[in-house]
C-alpha atoms as a printed R data frame, in Angstrom:
    type eleno elety resid chain resno       x       y        z
1   ATOM     1    CA   UNK     A     1  57.445 -23.333  -78.630
2   ATOM     2    CA   UNK     A     2  58.582 -24.230  -75.160
3   ATOM     3    CA   UNK     A     3  56.347 -24.387  -72.163
4   ATOM     4    CA   UNK     A     4  58.057 -21.391  -70.628
5   ATOM     5    CA   UNK     A     5  57.442 -19.221  -73.719
6   ATOM     6    CA   UNK     A     6  53.801 -20.263  -73.833
7   ATOM     7    CA   UNK     A     7  53.395 -19.341  -70.203
8   ATOM     8    CA   UNK     A     8  54.785 -15.821  -70.842
9   ATOM     9    CA   UNK     A     9  52.444 -15.370  -73.860
10  ATOM    10    CA   UNK     A    10  49.391 -16.368  -71.881
11  ATOM    11    CA   UNK     A    11  50.378 -13.951  -69.128
12  ATOM    12    CA   UNK     A    12  50.639 -10.995  -71.608
13  ATOM    13    CA   UNK     A    13  47.445 -11.854  -73.571
14  ATOM    14    CA   UNK     A    14  45.030  -9.914  -71.300
15  ATOM    15    CA   UNK     A    15  47.212  -6.807  -71.535
16  ATOM    16    CA   UNK     A    16  47.301  -7.038  -75.339
17  ATOM    17    CA   UNK     A    17  43.515  -7.418  -75.517
18  ATOM    18    CA   UNK     A    18  42.928  -4.392  -73.240
19  ATOM    19    CA   UNK     A    19  45.275  -2.152  -75.285
20  ATOM    20    CA   UNK     A    20  43.591  -3.239  -78.525
21  ATOM    21    CA   UNK     A    21  40.117  -2.424  -77.180
22  ATOM    22    CA   UNK     A    22  41.312   0.988  -75.959
23  ATOM    23    CA   UNK     A    23  42.800   1.834  -79.349
24  ATOM    24    CA   UNK     A    24  39.647   0.668  -81.152
25  ATOM    25    CA   UNK     A    25  37.440   2.723  -78.852
26  ATOM    26    CA   UNK     A    26  39.599   5.808  -79.427
27  ATOM    27    CA   UNK     A    27  39.330   5.406  -83.203
28  ATOM    28    CA   UNK     A    28  35.562   4.959  -83.031
29  ATOM    29    CA   UNK     A    29  35.124   8.045  -80.824
30  ATOM    30    CA   UNK     A    30  37.072  10.332  -83.212
31  ATOM    31    CA   UNK     A    31  34.574  12.819  -84.842
32  ATOM    32    CA   UNK     A    32  34.261  12.830  -88.646
33  ATOM    33    CA   UNK     A    33  34.252  16.281  -90.286
34  ATOM    34    CA   UNK     A    34  33.169  17.092  -93.853
35  ATOM    35    CA   UNK     A    35  33.044  20.552  -95.499
36  ATOM    36    CA   UNK     A    36  31.025  21.216  -98.661
37  ATOM    37    CA   UNK     A    37  30.065  24.271 -100.655
38  ATOM    38    CA   UNK     A    38  26.746  24.763 -102.435
39  ATOM    39    CA   UNK     A    39  28.303  26.088 -105.670
40  ATOM    40    CA   UNK     A    40  31.981  25.949 -106.453
41  ATOM    41    CA   UNK     A    41  31.606  28.594 -109.197
42  ATOM    42    CA   UNK     A    42  29.626  31.824 -108.684
43  ATOM    43    CA   UNK     A    43  29.406  35.324 -110.153
44  ATOM    44    CA   UNK     A    44  30.490  38.453 -108.322
45  ATOM    45    CA   UNK     A    45  27.963  39.264 -105.594
46  ATOM    46    CA   UNK     A    46  26.170  35.907 -105.782
47  ATOM    47    CA   UNK     A    47  25.568  34.070 -102.545
48  ATOM    48    CA   UNK     A    48  26.853  30.604 -101.788
49  ATOM    49    CA   UNK     A    49  26.574  28.361  -98.718
50  ATOM    50    CA   UNK     A    50  29.422  26.687  -96.839
51  ATOM    51    CA   UNK     A    51  28.253  23.629  -94.865
52  ATOM    52    CA   UNK     A    52  30.283  21.867  -92.158
53  ATOM    53    CA   UNK     A    53  29.005  18.383  -91.160
54  ATOM    54    CA   UNK     A    54  30.264  16.705  -87.980
55  ATOM    55    CA   UNK     A    55  29.466  13.185  -86.740
56  ATOM    56    CA   UNK     A    56  30.519  12.713  -83.116
57  ATOM    57    CA   UNK     A    57  29.683  10.919  -79.909
58  ATOM    58    CA   UNK     A    58  26.868  12.346  -77.841
59  ATOM    59    CA   UNK     A    59  29.249  12.863  -74.909
60  ATOM    60    CA   UNK     A    60  31.471  15.167  -76.983
61  ATOM    61    CA   UNK     A    61  30.892  18.915  -77.338
62  ATOM    62    CA   UNK     A    62  31.564  20.501  -80.741
63  ATOM    63    CA   UNK     A    63  32.289  24.235  -81.223
64  ATOM    64    CA   UNK     A    64  32.013  25.455  -84.829
65  ATOM    65    CA   UNK     A    65  34.218  28.259  -86.235
66  ATOM    66    CA   UNK     A    66  33.168  31.832  -86.944
67  ATOM    67    CA   UNK     A    67  34.365  33.595  -90.128
68  ATOM    68    CA   UNK     A    68  35.567  37.183  -90.192
69  ATOM    69    CA   UNK     A    69  37.081  38.306  -93.500
70  ATOM    70    CA   UNK     A    70  37.452  42.008  -92.694
71  ATOM    71    CA   UNK     A    71  40.738  42.268  -90.758
72  ATOM    72    CA   UNK     A    72  43.566  41.290  -93.144
73  ATOM    73    CA   UNK     A    73  44.024  42.058  -96.831
74  ATOM    74    CA   UNK     A    74  45.265  39.210  -99.017
75  ATOM    75    CA   UNK     A    75  45.540  39.414 -102.808
76  ATOM    76    CA   UNK     A    76  43.235  37.091 -104.721
77  ATOM    77    CA   UNK     A    77  46.152  35.810 -106.795
78  ATOM    78    CA   UNK     A    78  47.780  34.431 -103.653
79  ATOM    79    CA   UNK     A    79  44.646  32.455 -102.917
80  ATOM    80    CA   UNK     A    80  44.665  30.996 -106.401
81  ATOM    81    CA   UNK     A    81  47.882  29.082 -105.761
82  ATOM    82    CA   UNK     A    82  46.601  27.233 -102.705
83  ATOM    83    CA   UNK     A    83  46.987  23.556 -103.584
84  ATOM    84    CA   UNK     A    84  48.788  21.633 -100.836
85  ATOM    85    CA   UNK     A    85  47.750  21.115  -97.230
86  ATOM    86    CA   UNK     A    86  50.134  23.691  -95.759
87  ATOM    87    CA   UNK     A    87  48.837  26.414  -98.049
88  ATOM    88    CA   UNK     A    88  45.254  25.337  -97.284
89  ATOM    89    CA   UNK     A    89  45.918  25.667  -93.586
90  ATOM    90    CA   UNK     A    90  47.447  29.117  -94.138
91  ATOM    91    CA   UNK     A    91  44.435  30.185  -96.247
92  ATOM    92    CA   UNK     A    92  42.046  28.892  -93.610
93  ATOM    93    CA   UNK     A    93  43.819  30.798  -90.851
94  ATOM    94    CA   UNK     A    94  44.077  34.086  -92.830
95  ATOM    95    CA   UNK     A    95  40.852  36.117  -93.339
96  ATOM    96    CA   UNK     A    96  39.959  36.987  -96.905
97  ATOM    97    CA   UNK     A    97  38.835  40.627  -97.414
98  ATOM    98    CA   UNK     A    98  37.031  39.884 -100.702
99  ATOM    99    CA   UNK     A    99  34.644  37.361  -99.133
100 ATOM   100    CA   UNK     A   100  31.920  38.345  -96.701
101 ATOM   101    CA   UNK     A   101  29.984  36.104  -94.337
102 ATOM   102    CA   UNK     A   102  26.417  37.393  -94.696
103 ATOM   103    CA   UNK     A   103  24.631  35.064  -92.281
104 ATOM   104    CA   UNK     A   104  25.705  32.607  -89.621
105 ATOM   105    CA   UNK     A   105  22.934  29.986  -89.418
106 ATOM   106    CA   UNK     A   106  22.205  28.059  -86.212
107 ATOM   107    CA   UNK     A   107  23.420  24.477  -85.836
108 ATOM   108    CA   UNK     A   108  21.008  21.855  -87.251
109 ATOM   109    CA   UNK     A   109  20.700  18.281  -85.951
110 ATOM   110    CA   UNK     A   110  20.502  16.073  -89.045
111 ATOM   111    CA   UNK     A   111  20.087  12.668  -87.409
112 ATOM   112    CA   UNK     A   112  20.941  10.599  -84.353
113 ATOM   113    CA   UNK     A   113  21.913   6.914  -84.513
114 ATOM   114    CA   UNK     A   114  22.646   5.353  -81.155
115 ATOM   115    CA   UNK     A   115  25.492   7.330  -79.625
116 ATOM   116    CA   UNK     A   116  26.369   9.037  -82.913
117 ATOM   117    CA   UNK     A   117  25.051  12.539  -83.528
118 ATOM   118    CA   UNK     A   118  25.178  14.248  -86.940
119 ATOM   119    CA   UNK     A   119  25.324  18.083  -86.785
120 ATOM   120    CA   UNK     A   120  25.448  20.619  -89.627
121 ATOM   121    CA   UNK     A   121  26.490  24.278  -89.528
122 ATOM   122    CA   UNK     A   122  25.773  26.540  -92.540
123 ATOM   123    CA   UNK     A   123  27.292  29.908  -93.505
124 ATOM   124    CA   UNK     A   124  25.884  32.151  -96.230
125 ATOM   125    CA   UNK     A   125  28.718  33.991  -97.996
126 ATOM   126    CA   UNK     A   126  29.334  36.255 -100.978
127 ATOM   127    CA   UNK     A   127  32.451  37.260 -102.915
128 ATOM   128    CA   UNK     A   128  32.947  40.709 -104.445
129 ATOM   129    CA   UNK     A   129  36.112  40.237 -106.474
130 ATOM   130    CA   UNK     A   130  36.914  37.700 -109.171
131 ATOM   131    CA   UNK     A   131  39.403  34.964 -108.537
132 ATOM   132    CA   UNK     A   132  39.812  31.495 -107.048
133 ATOM   133    CA   UNK     A   133  39.457  31.581 -103.271
134 ATOM   134    CA   UNK     A   134  40.377  28.765 -100.922
135 ATOM   135    CA   UNK     A   135  38.697  28.612  -97.552
136 ATOM   136    CA   UNK     A   136  41.118  25.874  -96.525
137 ATOM   137    CA   UNK     A   137  39.991  22.995  -94.367
138 ATOM   138    CA   UNK     A   138  37.500  24.353  -91.826
139 ATOM   139    CA   UNK     A   139  38.321  23.519  -88.230
140 ATOM   140    CA   UNK     A   140  36.101  22.686  -85.271
141 ATOM   141    CA   UNK     A   141  36.822  22.431  -81.567
142 ATOM   142    CA   UNK     A   142  36.087  19.037  -79.965
143 ATOM   143    CA   UNK     A   143  35.745  18.880  -76.180
144 ATOM   144    CA   UNK     A   144  35.852  15.337  -74.785
145 ATOM   145    CA   UNK     A   145  36.026  14.055  -71.231
146 ATOM   146    CA   UNK     A   146  39.718  14.602  -70.609
147 ATOM   147    CA   UNK     A   147  40.924  16.459  -73.703
148 ATOM   148    CA   UNK     A   148  40.274  19.392  -76.029
149 ATOM   149    CA   UNK     A   149  41.271  18.950  -79.692
150 ATOM   150    CA   UNK     A   150  41.133  21.164  -82.764
151 ATOM   151    CA   UNK     A   151  40.000  18.991  -85.650
152 ATOM   152    CA   UNK     A   152  39.862  19.946  -89.322
153 ATOM   153    CA   UNK     A   153  37.898  18.710  -92.285
154 ATOM   154    CA   UNK     A   154  39.319  16.098  -94.569
155 ATOM   155    CA   UNK     A   155  38.824  18.158  -97.737
156 ATOM   156    CA   UNK     A   156  39.867  21.623  -98.881
157 ATOM   157    CA   UNK     A   157  37.083  24.092  -99.843
158 ATOM   158    CA   UNK     A   158  37.520  26.358 -102.879
159 ATOM   159    CA   UNK     A   159  35.207  28.714 -104.739
160 ATOM   160    CA   UNK     A   160  35.677  30.270 -108.178
161 ATOM   161    CA   UNK     A   161  34.320  33.801 -108.547
162 ATOM   162    CA   UNK     A   162  33.752  34.948 -112.127
163 ATOM   163    CA   UNK     A   163  32.872  38.400 -113.440
164 ATOM   164    CA   UNK     A   164  30.876  39.759 -116.365
165 ATOM   165    CA   UNK     A   165  32.682  40.200 -119.647
166 ATOM   166    CA   UNK     A   166  32.498  43.777 -120.913
167 ATOM   167    CA   UNK     A   167  33.454  44.570 -124.481
168 ATOM   168    CA   UNK     A   168  34.839  48.097 -124.169
169 ATOM   169    CA   UNK     A   169  35.747  48.252 -127.853
170 ATOM   170    CA   UNK     A   170  32.215  47.785 -129.199
171 ATOM   171    CA   UNK     A   171  30.937  51.266 -128.285
172 ATOM   172    CA   UNK     A   172  32.356  54.403 -126.800
173 ATOM   173    CA   UNK     A   173  31.183  56.274 -123.759
174 ATOM   174    CA   UNK     A   174  27.409  56.576 -123.848
175 ATOM   175    CA   UNK     A   175  25.417  59.617 -122.825
176 ATOM   176    CA   UNK     A   176  22.772  59.631 -120.103
177 ATOM   177    CA   UNK     A   177  19.503  58.058 -121.122
178 ATOM   178    CA   UNK     A   178  16.624  60.520 -121.500
179 ATOM   179    CA   UNK     A   179  13.919  60.675 -118.884
180 ATOM   180    CA   UNK     A   180  11.030  58.339 -119.475
181 ATOM   181    CA   UNK     A   181   7.553  59.839 -119.601
182 ATOM   182    CA   UNK     A   182   5.055  57.223 -118.540
183 ATOM   183    CA   UNK     A   183   1.384  57.635 -119.493
184 ATOM   184    CA   UNK     A   184  -1.022  58.764 -116.824
185 ATOM   185    CA   UNK     A   185  -2.947  55.955 -115.170
186 ATOM   186    CA   UNK     A   186  -6.135  56.486 -113.260
187 ATOM   187    CA   UNK     A   187  -5.172  53.753 -110.829
188 ATOM   188    CA   UNK     A   188  -2.432  55.973 -109.448
189 ATOM   189    CA   UNK     A   189  -4.941  58.430 -107.989
190 ATOM   190    CA   UNK     A   190  -8.021  56.238 -107.644
191 ATOM   191    CA   UNK     A   191  -7.273  55.553 -103.979
192 ATOM   192    CA   UNK     A   192  -6.917  59.245 -103.168
193 ATOM   193    CA   UNK     A   193 -10.121  60.104 -105.058
194 ATOM   194    CA   UNK     A   194 -12.054  57.386 -103.233
195 ATOM   195    CA   UNK     A   195 -10.856  58.646  -99.860
196 ATOM   196    CA   UNK     A   196 -11.695  62.250 -100.824
197 ATOM   197    CA   UNK     A   197 -15.224  61.266 -101.937
198 ATOM   198    CA   UNK     A   198 -15.832  59.382  -98.691
199 ATOM   199    CA   UNK     A   199 -14.676  62.359  -96.611
200 ATOM   200    CA   UNK     A   200 -16.817  64.745  -98.714
201 ATOM   201    CA   UNK     A   201 -19.868  62.500  -98.266
202 ATOM   202    CA   UNK     A   202 -19.367  62.420  -94.492
203 ATOM   203    CA   UNK     A   203 -19.023  66.225  -94.360
204 ATOM   204    CA   UNK     A   204 -22.127  66.697  -96.543
205 ATOM   205    CA   UNK     A   205 -24.124  64.336  -94.318
206 ATOM   206    CA   UNK     A   206 -23.021  66.206  -91.193
207 ATOM   207    CA   UNK     A   207 -23.989  69.550  -92.758
208 ATOM   208    CA   UNK     A   208 -27.415  68.184  -93.761
209 ATOM   209    CA   UNK     A   209 -28.101  66.830  -90.255
210 ATOM   210    CA   UNK     A   210 -27.021  70.156  -88.713
211 ATOM   211    CA   UNK     A   211 -29.234  72.132  -91.125
212 ATOM   212    CA   UNK     A   212 -32.298  70.030  -90.224
213 ATOM   213    CA   UNK     A   213 -31.527  70.443  -86.530
214 ATOM   214    CA   UNK     A   214 -31.319  74.232  -86.898
215 ATOM   215    CA   UNK     A   215 -34.441  74.381  -89.105
216 ATOM   216    CA   UNK     A   216 -36.514  72.823  -86.333
217 ATOM   217    CA   UNK     A   217 -35.496  75.769  -84.134
218 ATOM   218    CA   UNK     A   218 -36.163  78.391  -86.774
219 ATOM   219    CA   UNK     A   219 -32.519  79.004  -87.630
220 ATOM   220    CA   UNK     A   220 -30.235  78.425  -90.592
221 ATOM   221    CA   UNK     A   221 -26.586  77.623  -91.156
222 ATOM   222    CA   UNK     A   222 -25.885  81.303  -91.851
223 ATOM   223    CA   UNK     A   223 -26.925  82.107  -88.295
224 ATOM   224    CA   UNK     A   224 -23.919  80.154  -87.002
225 ATOM   225    CA   UNK     A   225 -21.514  82.566  -88.691
226 ATOM   226    CA   UNK     A   226 -23.336  85.791  -87.871
227 ATOM   227    CA   UNK     A   227 -21.947  87.707  -84.897
228 ATOM   228    CA   UNK     A   228 -24.310  88.142  -81.999
229 ATOM   229    CA   UNK     A   229 -26.054  91.526  -82.090
230 ATOM   230    CA   UNK     A   230 -24.815  93.962  -79.444
231 ATOM   231    CA   UNK     A   231 -26.972  94.453  -76.406
232 ATOM   232    CA   UNK     A   232 -29.119  97.609  -76.331
233 ATOM   233    CA   UNK     A   233 -27.407 100.552  -74.587
234 ATOM   234    CA   UNK     A   234 -29.971 100.702  -71.776
235 ATOM   235    CA   UNK     A   235 -29.436  96.998  -70.900
236 ATOM   236    CA   UNK     A   236 -25.666  97.540  -70.832
237 ATOM   237    CA   UNK     A   237 -26.082 100.601  -68.616
238 ATOM   238    CA   UNK     A   238 -28.458  98.874  -66.164
239 ATOM   239    CA   UNK     A   239 -26.086  95.872  -65.863
240 ATOM   240    CA   UNK     A   240 -23.132  98.206  -65.241
241 ATOM   241    CA   UNK     A   241 -25.069 100.151  -62.576
242 ATOM   242    CA   UNK     A   242 -26.043  96.963  -60.769
243 ATOM   243    CA   UNK     A   243 -22.432  95.764  -60.815
244 ATOM   244    CA   UNK     A   244 -21.295  99.149  -59.458
245 ATOM   245    CA   UNK     A   245 -23.852  98.953  -56.648
246 ATOM   246    CA   UNK     A   246 -22.529  95.521  -55.633
247 ATOM   247    CA   UNK     A   247 -18.941  96.783  -55.434
248 ATOM   248    CA   UNK     A   248 -19.837  99.117  -52.496
249 ATOM   249    CA   UNK     A   249 -17.208 101.719  -53.355
250 ATOM   250    CA   UNK     A   250 -18.499 104.712  -51.415
251 ATOM   251    CA   UNK     A   251 -19.116 102.515  -48.350
252 ATOM   252    CA   UNK     A   252 -15.332 101.932  -48.362
253 ATOM   253    CA   UNK     A   253 -14.555 105.675  -48.712
254 ATOM   254    CA   UNK     A   254 -13.811 105.320  -52.427
255 ATOM   255    CA   UNK     A   255 -15.971 108.267  -53.472
256 ATOM   256    CA   UNK     A   256 -13.861 109.316  -56.436
257 ATOM   257    CA   UNK     A   257 -13.963 105.836  -58.008
258 ATOM   258    CA   UNK     A   258 -17.695 105.635  -57.321
259 ATOM   259    CA   UNK     A   259 -18.610 108.930  -59.049
260 ATOM   260    CA   UNK     A   260 -16.113 108.316  -61.860
261 ATOM   261    CA   UNK     A   261 -17.853 104.993  -62.599
262 ATOM   262    CA   UNK     A   262 -21.318 106.618  -62.496
263 ATOM   263    CA   UNK     A   263 -20.192 109.352  -64.899
264 ATOM   264    CA   UNK     A   264 -18.579 106.840  -67.265
265 ATOM   265    CA   UNK     A   265 -21.708 104.651  -67.342
266 ATOM   266    CA   UNK     A   266 -23.948 107.617  -68.211
267 ATOM   267    CA   UNK     A   267 -21.537 108.930  -70.860
268 ATOM   268    CA   UNK     A   268 -21.405 105.486  -72.492
269 ATOM   269    CA   UNK     A   269 -25.206 105.313  -72.434
270 ATOM   270    CA   UNK     A   270 -25.552 108.754  -74.069
271 ATOM   271    CA   UNK     A   271 -23.111 107.698  -76.792
272 ATOM   272    CA   UNK     A   272 -24.922 104.447  -77.557
273 ATOM   273    CA   UNK     A   273 -28.504 105.646  -77.159
274 ATOM   274    CA   UNK     A   274 -28.430 109.187  -78.601
275 ATOM   275    CA   UNK     A   275 -25.175 109.272  -80.574
276 ATOM   276    CA   UNK     A   276 -23.612 111.921  -78.353
277 ATOM   277    CA   UNK     A   277 -19.825 111.523  -78.075
278 ATOM   278    CA   UNK     A   278 -19.971 112.157  -74.348
279 ATOM   279    CA   UNK     A   279 -16.816 110.162  -73.549
280 ATOM   280    CA   UNK     A   280 -14.653 112.943  -75.011
281 ATOM   281    CA   UNK     A   281 -16.790 115.925  -73.824
282 ATOM   282    CA   UNK     A   282 -16.798 118.039  -70.725
283 ATOM   283    CA   UNK     A   283 -19.904 118.402  -68.626
284 ATOM   284    CA   UNK     A   284 -20.812 121.750  -70.214
285 ATOM   285    CA   UNK     A   285 -20.387 120.303  -73.709
286 ATOM   286    CA   UNK     A   286 -22.667 117.390  -72.811
287 ATOM   287    CA   UNK     A   287 -25.338 119.797  -71.518
288 ATOM   288    CA   UNK     A   288 -25.216 121.725  -74.800
289 ATOM   289    CA   UNK     A   289 -25.316 118.493  -76.848
290 ATOM   290    CA   UNK     A   290 -28.456 117.068  -75.200
291 ATOM   291    CA   UNK     A   291 -30.531 120.269  -75.554
292 ATOM   292    CA   UNK     A   292 -31.833 119.295  -79.033
293 ATOM   293    CA   UNK     A   293 -32.831 115.854  -77.699
294 ATOM   294    CA   UNK     A   294 -36.391 115.526  -76.439
295 ATOM   295    CA   UNK     A   295 -35.703 114.347  -72.907
296 ATOM   296    CA   UNK     A   296 -38.100 114.495  -69.978
297 ATOM   297    CA   UNK     A   297 -37.389 117.697  -68.043
298 ATOM   298    CA   UNK     A   298 -36.780 115.917  -64.741
299 ATOM   299    CA   UNK     A   299 -34.436 113.393  -66.382
300 ATOM   300    CA   UNK     A   300 -32.415 116.170  -68.008
301 ATOM   301    CA   UNK     A   301 -32.136 118.049  -64.696
302 ATOM   302    CA   UNK     A   302 -31.080 114.855  -62.865
303 ATOM   303    CA   UNK     A   303 -28.389 114.192  -65.501
304 ATOM   304    CA   UNK     A   304 -26.977 117.727  -65.193
305 ATOM   305    CA   UNK     A   305 -27.016 117.538  -61.399
306 ATOM   306    CA   UNK     A   306 -25.315 114.145  -61.363
307 ATOM   307    CA   UNK     A   307 -22.553 115.220  -63.760
308 ATOM   308    CA   UNK     A   308 -21.902 118.389  -61.723
309 ATOM   309    CA   UNK     A   309 -21.661 116.421  -58.474
310 ATOM   310    CA   UNK     A   310 -19.299 113.933  -60.135
311 ATOM   311    CA   UNK     A   311 -16.997 116.809  -61.217
312 ATOM   312    CA   UNK     A   312 -16.929 118.163  -57.656
313 ATOM   313    CA   UNK     A   313 -15.957 114.782  -56.223
314 ATOM   314    CA   UNK     A   314 -13.361 114.027  -58.904
315 ATOM   315    CA   UNK     A   315 -11.677 117.421  -59.128
316 ATOM   316    CA   UNK     A   316 -12.573 119.292  -55.916
317 ATOM   317    CA   UNK     A   317 -12.296 116.226  -53.657
318 ATOM   318    CA   UNK     A   318 -15.783 116.741  -52.239
319 ATOM   319    CA   UNK     A   319 -17.120 114.086  -49.836
320 ATOM   320    CA   UNK     A   320 -20.889 113.631  -50.269
321 ATOM   321    CA   UNK     A   321 -23.056 112.196  -47.540
322 ATOM   322    CA   UNK     A   322 -24.369 108.652  -47.686
323 ATOM   323    CA   UNK     A   323 -27.838 109.842  -48.650
324 ATOM   324    CA   UNK     A   324 -26.369 111.887  -51.501
325 ATOM   325    CA   UNK     A   325 -24.499 108.846  -52.799
326 ATOM   326    CA   UNK     A   326 -27.685 106.778  -52.806
327 ATOM   327    CA   UNK     A   327 -29.561 109.623  -54.462
328 ATOM   328    CA   UNK     A   328 -26.870 109.882  -57.198
329 ATOM   329    CA   UNK     A   329 -27.233 106.172  -57.939
330 ATOM   330    CA   UNK     A   330 -31.027 106.508  -58.101
331 ATOM   331    CA   UNK     A   331 -30.761 109.494  -60.493
332 ATOM   332    CA   UNK     A   332 -28.524 107.508  -62.858
333 ATOM   333    CA   UNK     A   333 -30.738 104.426  -62.723
334 ATOM   334    CA   UNK     A   334 -34.015 106.284  -63.352
335 ATOM   335    CA   UNK     A   335 -32.437 108.428  -66.072
336 ATOM   336    CA   UNK     A   336 -31.695 105.254  -68.033
337 ATOM   337    CA   UNK     A   337 -35.156 103.839  -67.318
338 ATOM   338    CA   UNK     A   338 -36.958 107.051  -68.371
339 ATOM   339    CA   UNK     A   339 -34.992 107.543  -71.591
340 ATOM   340    CA   UNK     A   340 -34.744 103.991  -72.900
341 ATOM   341    CA   UNK     A   341 -36.692 103.085  -76.069
342 ATOM   342    CA   UNK     A   342 -40.368 102.367  -75.443
343 ATOM   343    CA   UNK     A   343 -41.351  98.863  -76.504
344 ATOM   344    CA   UNK     A   344 -44.767  98.567  -78.133
345 ATOM   345    CA   UNK     A   345 -47.166  96.278  -76.316
346 ATOM   346    CA   UNK     A   346 -48.980  93.445  -78.082
347 ATOM   347    CA   UNK     A   347 -52.332  95.313  -77.844
348 ATOM   348    CA   UNK     A   348 -50.907  98.401  -79.537
349 ATOM   349    CA   UNK     A   349 -49.416  96.249  -82.257
350 ATOM   350    CA   UNK     A   350 -52.740  94.488  -82.821
351 ATOM   351    CA   UNK     A   351 -54.579  97.853  -83.017
352 ATOM   352    CA   UNK     A   352 -52.089  99.184  -85.551
353 ATOM   353    CA   UNK     A   353 -52.413  95.991  -87.638
354 ATOM   354    CA   UNK     A   354 -56.233  96.231  -87.552
355 ATOM   355    CA   UNK     A   355 -56.151  99.887  -88.599
356 ATOM   356    CA   UNK     A   356 -53.787  99.050  -91.462
357 ATOM   357    CA   UNK     A   357 -56.052  96.221  -92.681
358 ATOM   358    CA   UNK     A   358 -59.154  98.446  -92.416
359 ATOM   359    CA   UNK     A   359 -57.453 101.247  -94.349
360 ATOM   360    CA   UNK     A   360 -56.394  98.798  -97.078
361 ATOM   361    CA   UNK     A   361 -59.967  97.431  -97.367
362 ATOM   362    CA   UNK     A   362 -61.428 100.948  -97.691
363 ATOM   363    CA   UNK     A   363 -58.982 101.830 -100.435
364 ATOM   364    CA   UNK     A   364 -59.833  98.634 -102.366
365 ATOM   365    CA   UNK     A   365 -63.599  99.347 -102.115
366 ATOM   366    CA   UNK     A   366 -63.065 102.898 -103.296
367 ATOM   367    CA   UNK     A   367 -61.098 101.642 -106.297
368 ATOM   368    CA   UNK     A   368 -63.864  99.177 -107.212
369 ATOM   369    CA   UNK     A   369 -66.520 101.892 -107.125
370 ATOM   370    CA   UNK     A   370 -64.375 104.106 -109.307
C-alpha cells in the first residue's frame, strides 16, 4: 500500500465510522413487535385473547390497531388458505364478519429497562362460525422524531374454531319436554311470611296503644267509627238565628230574604222537633198540624203571626218597620226557647233516684213480711 493510498484511507475513516454508528443506532431504535393468541383452537362462542407486545424507545409513540369485523363479509374457507405473507397481509386488512371483538383492553406497561419500554395491548374476541381464521400480522403505528412508520408483527396469527358434533341419525325429531313440577319449598315464601308477621305485629301494637289511650278517656275503638250524633233541633235553630242576625239583611233593605230565612229556620225546627213536615206545607197547613201539639198559647200565637207576616213580605211585597223586624226575630228566638226539650236538673234527678230506691225498699220489706 502506497503512502498516497494510506492517506486517502485515513481521510475517509471518520466518515465510515459515523455512518456505521448511525446505521447501528437506527437498528437499535427499531421497535420489536410480537403477536400471540391465548388459545389457537376454540369452540364456537368461546372467548380468546389476542395480545400485541411492543418494545420501543421511550421517545417513540406507539398507536395500536382497532379491530372491526362487521363491515365486510368474507367466507371462512377463504381464510383457511392464508399461508404466505401476502395472503396474511390481505387477511389482516380485510375485516372478518364471523369474529367479534368483545372488549378492547387498555394498554399495559409490562416493564421498563433503560430507554426500552415494553407495552402490551390485549383484545378479547369470539368466533361464531367454524373454520380456520387468520388475523394476519397485526400492525402498529410508530411515531418517531422525524418519521411515521407502520410496522407489523413478525408472526402470523391464526385461530381454529371448532363446532359440536351432532349425530342426526341417532334419533329423530324429539317432542317438547314436559313441564317440570318442582316440590313446594317453605323457603320460597318464608321471607314474605316474616315480613307479613312483622307488619301485623306493628299494626296490633298500634291498635293496643290506641285502645289504652281511648280507654283512659272513657271511649273505645268502636267510637272512632261511629258517626257523630246530630245536634238537637233547637241548637241548630238558635245557631241559624244568630247567623241570620249577623247578616243584617233587613238593614240593607233585603226584607224578602230576611223573612224567607226566618220562615225556613222555623219550618226546619218544627220538622226536627215535632215531626211536622213544615218545609212542604203552606202556612194554613202548618197551623192545622200544630194544633194537636201541646204548645204554650203565646208561643203558638207568635208562630202564626210570624208565618203570616213572612207570607205578606214574600208574596205581597210588604215592607215592615224596623221595630217589626226586630220583633219578628224575637218571636222566632223565644218560640224556639219556649218549645225546646226541658232538661232535668241534677236535684230533680237525685229526687227521682231517691224515690225509686225508697219504693224498691218498701216492696222488699212487704215481700219479707208476706
